[in-house]
N, C-alpha and C positions, 0 to 999 in steps of 0.2 A: 174181638173187634178187628176189622180189616185194616192191615197196616197201610193200605193204599188209599184209605179214606181221606177226604179233604176237609177235615173238621176245622183246621186253622185257617183255611183259605177265606179271604174277605168276600162278602156278598157282592160288592160292587167293584168294578174295574176302573176306578178313578185315577187320579194322579196325573203325572206328566203325559203319558200316552193319550189319555182322554182329552187333555187340554190341547195337545197337538192335533188330534183328529178334529176337534171342534174348530180350531183355527184354520185347518185345511178346508173344512166345509165352508166356513165363512169366506175364505179366499176364492173358492170355486164359485160360490154364489155371486160375489162381487165381480169376478171376471165375466160371468154369464150376463149380468146386468149391463156391464160396460159394452159387451158385444151386441146385445140387443139394442142399446142406444146408438151404437155405430151403424147397425143395419137400418135403423129407422131415421138415420141422419140427424139425430139429436146432438150427437157428438161427431164433429168432422173427423175423418180418417187421419188427417195430418196431426191433429191434436192427440189422438189416441196413440199414434205411432211415437210421438215425442214423449208422451207420458209413459208409454210401455217401456221405452229404452231406459228412462230414469228409474222406473220401478224395478226393472231387471237388474240394474246396477246396484240399487239399494239392497235387493235380495242377495246378490253376490257378496256385498260388503258384510251384511249381517251373518251370512253363512260362514264366511272366512273368519269373522270375529268369534263365532261360536266354536269353530274348530280350534282356533288358537287358545281360547279359554279352556276348552276341554283338555287340550294337550298340556297346558300349563298346570291344570288341576291334577292330572294324573302324575305328572312329573314330581310333584311335591310329596307323594306318598312313599 
């Protein structure tokens, strides 16, 4: 038997990376829909700008919290 065979490798690539890719796809789709609505003047540019700043700040807060939690989790080992 070939020692480099991948018998124990799972058939699917699920887990956290798949979930993150799925969330990224949904975020891109949501951003595209928002931009289309802005181009069609369904959503005024001023509202989108205000919403975009708030969404950006939320993303920064969540990212900082995730880094802090990961750092704390590694420090405990």
